[in-house]
C-alpha positions in Angstrom: 45.2 45.5 -17.9 46.2 42.8 -15.5 43.6 43.8 -13.0 41.0 43.6 -15.8 42.2 40.1 -16.8 42.1 39.0 -13.2 38.6 40.4 -12.7 37.4 38.6 -15.9 39.1 35.4 -14.8 37.4 35.6 -11.4 34.1 36.3 -13.0 34.5 33.2 -15.2 35.4 31.1 -12.1 32.4 32.4 -10.2 30.1 31.8 -13.2 31.6 28.3 -13.6 31.1 27.5 -9.9 27.5 28.9 -10.0 26.8 26.7 -13.1 28.3 23.7 -11.5 26.2 24.3 -8.4 23.1 24.8 -10.4 23.8 21.6 -12.4 24.4 19.7 -9.2 21.2 21.0 -7.6 19.2 20.0 -10.7 20.7 16.5 -10.6 19.9 16.1 -6.9 16.4 17.3 -7.4 15.7 15.0 -10.4 17.2 12.0 -8.6 15.0 12.8 -5.5 11.9 12.8 -7.7 12.9 9.4 -9.1 13.6 8.1 -5.6 10.1 9.0 -4.5 8.6 7.1 -7.4 10.8 4.1 -7.1 10.7 3.9 -3.3 7.0 4.4 -2.9 6.1 0.8 -2.0 9.0 0.6 0.5 8.0 3.8 2.2 4.4 2.7 2.2 5.4 -0.4 4.1 7.7 1.4 6.5 5.0 3.9 7.4 2.6 1.1 8.3 5.4 -0.5 10.4 6.1 2.8 12.1 2.4 3.3 12.9 2.4 -0.2 14.4 5.4 0.6 16.6 3.9 3.8 17.7 0.7 1.9 18.7 2.9 -0.4 20.9 3.4 -3.3 18.6 6.7 -5.0 17.8 8.0 -7.1 14.9 6.5 -10.6 14.8 3.3 -9.5 16.4 -0.1 -9.0 14.8 -1.8 -5.6 14.7 -5.6 -5.9 14.5 -8.8 -3.9 14.7 -11.3 -5.4 17.2 -14.2 -3.6 15.6 -15.1 -2.4 12.1 -12.5 0.3 11.6 -13.5 4.0 11.5 -11.7 7.0 10.0 -8.8 6.6 12.5 -7.5 3.8 10.3 -5.5 6.2 8.1 -3.9 3.6 5.9 -4.3 4.0 2.2 -7.7 3.1 0.9 -8.6 0.5 3.6 -11.9 -1.4 3.7 -13.9 -0.4 6.7 -16.4 -3.2 6.4 -14.1 -6.0 7.6 -11.8 -7.0 10.5 -8.2 -6.3 9.5 -5.2 -8.1 10.8 -1.6 -7.1 9.9 1.2 -9.4 11.0 4.6 -7.7 10.7 7.1 -10.4 10.0 10.9 -10.2 10.7 13.0 -13.1 9.7 16.4 -11.5 10.3 16.3 -11.9 14.1 14.3 -15.1 14.3 14.9 -17.0 11.1 11.9 -18.6 9.2 8.6 -17.5 10.6 5.4 -19.6 10.6 2.0 -17.9 9.9 -0.8 -20.3 10.6 -4.2 -19.6 8.9 -7.1 -21.5 10.4 -9.4 -23.6 8.2 -12.5 -21.8 6.8 -15.0 -23.3 9.3 -16.9 -20.9 11.3 -15.2 -18.0 9.7 -13.0 -17.1 6.7 -9.7 -15.4 6.3 -8.7 -13.8 3.0 -5.6 -11.8 2.2 -2.0 -11.9 1.0 1.5 -12.4 2.5 4.0 -9.9 1.0 7.6 -9.0 1.1 8.7 -5.5 2.3 8.3 -4.2 -1.2 4.7 -5.4 -1.0 5.1 -7.9 -3.8 2.8 -10.9 -3.2 4.4 -14.1 -1.9 1.0 -15.9 -1.8 -2.6 -15.4 -1.0 -4.2 -17.2 1.9 -7.6 -18.7 2.7 -10.1 -20.2 0.2 -8.6 -18.2 -2.7 -5.0 -18.9 -1.5 -2.6 -21.8 -1.4 -4.4 -23.5 1.5 -7.7 -23.5 -0.5 -9.7 -22.8 2.7 -8.3 -25.9 4.5 -6.0 -23.8 6.6 -2.2 -24.0 6.5 1.1 -23.2 7.9 2.8 -20.6 5.7 6.6 -20.6 6.2 8.2 -17.3 5.4 11.9 -17.8 4.6 14.7 -15.3 5.0 16.6 -14.1 1.9 18.9 -16.8 0.5 17.6 -19.5 2.8 19.0 -22.8 1.5 18.1 -25.3 4.2 15.4 -28.0 3.6 12.0 -27.0 4.8 10.1 -29.5 6.9 7.0 -31.3 5.6 3.6 -29.9 6.3 4.4 -26.2 5.5 3.8 -23.9 2.6 7.2 -22.4 2.0 7.4 -18.8 0.8 10.8 -17.5 -0.2 11.3 -13.8 0.5 13.9 -11.5 -0.8 13.6 -9.1 2.1 14.3 -9.5 5.9 10.9 -8.1 6.7 7.4 -8.5 5.3 3.8 -8.4 6.3 0.4 -9.9 5.6 -2.8 -8.0 5.1 -5.6 -10.3 6.3 -9.3 -9.9 6.5 -11.7 -11.8 8.7 -15.1 -11.6 7.0 -17.9 -10.4 9.1 -21.0 -11.9 7.6 -24.0 -9.6 8.1 -22.0 -6.9 9.8 -24.0 -7.2 13.0 -22.3 -6.8 16.4 -22.6 -10.5 16.9 -21.0 -11.4 13.5 -18.2 -8.9 14.1 -17.5 -10.5 17.5 -17.4 -13.9 15.8 -15.1 -12.6 13.1 -12.7 -11.3 15.7 -12.7 -14.5 17.7 -12.1 -16.5 14.6 -9.3 -14.2 13.5 -7.5 -14.7 16.8 -7.0 -18.3 15.8 -4.2 -17.1 13.5 -0.7 -17.8 14.9 2.7 -16.3 14.2 5.9 -17.9 15.6 9.4 -18.8 14.7 9.9 -22.2 13.0 12.6 -22.9 15.6 9.8 -23.0 18.3 7.3 -25.0 16.2 7.4 -27.9 18.6 5.9 -25.7 21.4 4.8 -22.4 19.7 4.7 -19.4 22.0 1.4 -17.4 22.3 0.9 -15.0 19.5 0.7 -11.3 20.5 -2.3 -9.3 19.1 -2.2 -5.6 19.4 -5.6 -3.9 19.2 -5.3 -0.5 17.4 -9.0 0.2 17.0 -8.9 3.4 19.0 -5.5 4.6 17.8 -5.1 7.0 14.9 -3.1 4.6 12.7 -1.7 7.0 10.1 0.4 5.7 7.2 -0.7 8.2 4.6 2.2 9.4 2.4 4.0 12.6 3.5 5.5 14.4 0.6 8.2 16.2 2.6 11.4 15.3 4.3 9.7 12.5 6.2 9.4 10.5 3.0 13.2 10.4 2.6 13.7 9.6 6.3 11.4 6.7 5.8 13.2 5.6 2.7 16.5 5.8 4.6 15.1 3.5 7.4 14.1 1.0 4.8 17.4 1.0 3.0 19.4 0.7 6.2 17.2 -2.3 7.2 17.0 -4.3 4.0 19.6 -5.6 1.6 19.8 -4.2 -2.0 18.0 -6.4 -4.5 19.8 -7.2 -7.7 17.0 -5.6 -9.7 17.4 -2.3 -7.8 21.2 -1.8 -7.7 21.0 0.9 -10.3 19.4 3.0 -7.6 22.3 2.9 -5.2 24.1 5.9 -6.7 20.7 7.6 -7.4 19.8 7.7 -3.7 23.4 8.3 -2.6 23.2 11.6 -4.6 20.4 12.7 -2.2 22.2 11.7 0.9 20.9 8.2 1.5 23.7 5.6 1.7 23.7 2.2 3.4 25.7 2.2 6.7 25.8 6.0 6.9 23.5 8.5 8.6 21.0 10.5 6.6 21.5 14.1 7.8 20.7 16.7 5.1 21.4 20.3 5.8 18.6 22.9 5.6 19.3 23.8 2.0 19.3 20.1 1.0 16.0 19.5 3.0 14.4 22.3 1.1 15.5 20.9 -2.2 14.2 17.4 -1.2 10.9 18.7 -0.1 10.5 20.6 -3.4 11.3 17.3 -5.2 8.7 15.4 -3.1 6.0 17.9 -4.1 7.0 17.6 -7.8 6.8 13.8 -7.5 3.4 14.0 -5.9 2.1 16.1 -8.8 3.5 13.6 -11.3 2.2 10.6 -9.5 -1.3 12.1 -9.3 -1.3 12.6 -13.1 -0.1 9.0 -13.5 -2.9 7.8 -11.2 -5.5 9.7 -13.2 -4.1 8.1 -16.4 -4.7 4.6 -15.0 -8.5 5.2 -15.5 -8.1 4.8 -19.2 -9.4 2.6 -20.6 -12.4 2.2 -18.3 -13.6 -1.2 -17.1 -16.9 -0.7 -18.9 -16.9 0.9 -22.3 -18.1 4.5 -22.0 -18.1 4.4 -18.2 -16.1 5.9 -15.4 -15.2 2.8 -13.3 -11.7 1.4 -13.8 -9.2 -1.0 -12.3 -6.5 1.6 -11.7 -3.5 -0.7 -11.7 -1.5 -1.4 -14.9 -1.3 -5.0 -16.1 2.5 -5.0 -15.9 2.2 -4.0 -12.2 -0.4 -6.7 -11.4 1.7 -9.3 -13.1 5.0 -8.0 -11.5 3.6 -8.0 -8.0 2.4 -11.6 -8.5 5.7 -12.9 -9.8 8.2 -10.7 -8.0 9.0 -8.8 -11.2 10.8 -11.8 -12.7 9.6 -11.1 -16.3 12.6 -10.1 -18.5 12.7 -6.6 -19.8 9.8 -5.4 -17.7 10.0 -3.4 -14.5 7.1 -1.0 -14.2 8.5 1.4 -11.6 6.4 4.4 -12.6 3.0 2.6 -12.5 4.0 0.8 -9.4 4.8 4.1 -7.7 1.4 5.5 -8.7 -0.4 2.4 -7.4 1.3 2.5 -4.0 0.7 6.2 -3.7 -3.0 5.4 -3.1 -3.1 1.8 -2.0 -1.4 -0.8 0.3 -1.1 -4.5 -0.3 -1.1 -6.6 -3.4 -2.8 -9.8 -4.5 -1.2 -12.8 -6.2 -4.3 -14.0 -7.9 -6.4 -10.9 -8.6 -10.1 -11.7 -9.2 -10.1 -15.0 -7.3 -11.0 -13.8 -3.8 -11.6 -10.1 -4.4 -11.9 -7.6 -7.2 -12.0 -3.8 -7.0 -13.3 -1.0 -9.2 -12.4 2.7 -8.6 -13.7 6.0 -9.8 -12.8 9.6 -9.2 -15.6 11.1 -11.5 -19.3 11.1 -11.9 -21.4 10.0 -14.9 -20.7 13.3 -16.6 -17.0 12.9 -16.2 -16.7 15.6 -13.5 -14.5 15.2 -10.4 -16.4 14.0 -7.3 -17.1 17.0 -5.0 -17.5 16.6 -1.3 -20.1 19.4 -1.1 -22.5 17.8 -3.6 -24.9 14.9 -3.3 -24.7 11.8 -5.5 -26.5 8.5 -6.0 -25.1 5.1 -7.0 -27.7 2.5 -7.9 -26.2 -1.0 -7.3 -28.3 -3.4 -9.5 -29.8 -6.6 -8.0 -28.0 -9.9 -8.0 -24.5 -8.5 -7.6 -22.0 -11.1 -8.8 -20.4 -12.0 -5.4 -20.5 -15.0 -3.2 -19.7 -13.0 0.0 -20.5 -9.3 -0.2 -20.0 -5.9 -1.9 -19.1 -2.6 -0.5 -18.5 1.0 -1.6 -16.0 3.1 0.4 -15.3 6.8 0.1 -11.7 8.3 0.5 -10.3 11.7 0.7 -9.0 12.5 -2.8 -6.0 14.4 -1.3 -4.7 11.8 1.1 -6.3 8.5 -0.2 -7.2 7.8 3.4 -10.7 7.7 4.9 -12.4 11.1 5.2 -11.6 12.2 8.8 -14.2 12.9 11.5 -17.1 11.1 9.6 -19.6 8.8 11.2 -18.7 6.0 8.8 -17.0 5.6 5.4 -18.7 2.7 3.6 -22.0 1.0 2.8 -22.4 -2.5 1.5 -24.6 -5.5 1.1 -23.6 -6.6 4.6 -24.5 -3.2 6.2 -27.1 -3.7 8.9 -30.4 -2.0 7.9 -29.4 -1.3 4.3 -32.5 -0.5 2.4 -33.2 -2.2 -1.0 -35.6 -1.3 -3.7 -38.5 -3.6 -4.8 -36.4 -4.9 -7.7 -33.5 -5.9 -5.4 -31.3 -3.0 -6.3 -29.9 -0.6 -3.7 -29.4 3.2 -3.9 -26.3 4.4 -2.1 -26.0 8.2 -1.5 -22.9 10.3 -1.0 -22.9 13.9 0.3 -22.4 16.1 3.3 -26.0 15.4 4.5 -28.1 12.3 4.2 -31.3 12.6 2.0 -34.4 12.3 4.1 -35.0 8.8 5.3 -31.9 7.4 3.7 -29.2 7.6 6.4 -28.7 3.8 6.4 -27.8 4.0 2.7 -25.7 7.2 3.0 -21.9 7.7 3.1 -20.8 11.2 4.4 -18.5 13.4 2.4 -17.0 16.8 3.3 -17.5 20.1 1.5 -14.2 21.8 0.4 -12.5 18.7 -0.9 -12.7 16.0 -3.5 -13.3 12.3 -2.9 -12.9 8.9 -4.6 -14.5 5.6 -4.2 -13.5 1.9 -4.3 -16.2 -0.6 -5.0 -15.2 -4.0 -3.7 -16.5 -7.4 -4.8 -15.6 -10.2 -2.3 -16.0 -13.7 -3.9 -16.4 -12.2 -7.4 -18.3 -14.3 -9.9 -18.4 -14.7 -13.7 -21.0 -12.0 -14.4 -18.6 -9.4 -13.2 -15.8 -10.4 -15.5 -17.9 -11.1 -18.6 -19.7 -7.8 -17.8 -23.2 -9.2 -18.1 -23.7 -7.4 -14.8 -22.7 -3.8 -14.9 -22.1 -1.3 -12.1 -23.6 2.1 -13.2 -21.7 5.3 -12.9 -22.3 7.7 -10.0 -24.9 10.4 -10.7 -24.9 13.9 -9.1 -28.4 14.7 -7.9 -27.7 18.0 -6.0 -25.0 20.6 -6.2 -23.5 22.3 -3.2 
């Protein structure tokens, strides 16, 4: 009898332990999913920084592309029709940092300075705080209370690090114009305020031939990146509820992140779950469309656009889910969306079917596009949100040399694994076996875009695989 009772008691204990373990595993996994969603912009930033370090850059230097980027620029949905510059700014070791933007004479810089969460501190250039006159932007460390000197545009940051995504516009896109855009861009300066009296030379690191990969890895590397970020930055008041959440998955400030094999497996399963959820959320952002009955959309929720522009200061609103979805396919934010640039995105053709890399499509861009600079359409891998690898080019636009236009001023852009006869200059290659998405960019957008008196048609499939 006693043996039976002991056996029953042991079984209860084992069952209880198994239940507790299962409950704990479920808790860890669910918190890991939430950590991926919440931490997406931080990891996105860290991966860009790690790519810069791998390419030989250091903090407070400027990464740049000395030619129009090709597919080796594996950031999330970049624009391969401009010259990119990315200053990585660290105020912890050097105090306030000065980012000098040259006046828009002989060239033009557009872009945004952001904190490490990729929230906009301010835009630069003609659509930014300097209004095209050039200016000295002063990025201040968290809690900086000293008086800032005259002649600067002070930007208070809540994070030790930050970066800027800057574009030097290339005019016609010819080799001569590209070279001019690079030369103009190298007038940008980055130096500590403490050395403003005699600024040291700014270091530019050319990564044009490097595979600069910051696409999101949905495995243990995501959590390693999140840990790096948390160790480097202070907790923001708005995010302190996440301290215990990430501690449950092994990430704790001041302690090493060293999950065992079982924990790694659980975290990787959670990362894959989060990816599926984020992709569904991303697809949901295409409703409602920009044009009634169409497929183009601005796939960023209003609360995210507003929050990124005001550092999420609006009471009772913190759109973590939609922010996570946005930074799973994009990098950078804009403080004044629609002033210097505007984007439309689609993942489907006119019939509502997913864009297929093995089929051929046509997009007819009507004449008189509402831009003061240029427009471009860029194709991305639907799986990674990076440029399609090993392709000749990824984009065609109004500044593409040799772009053919129709008698009425419109332009037909073709997408597919092979160019239609005689249309290579208007063709963007895709790859069979995968899906794709496209961002259509308007630089210097004008009124007709916003009041929709000019409409971008949907993409039409003209030949199946």
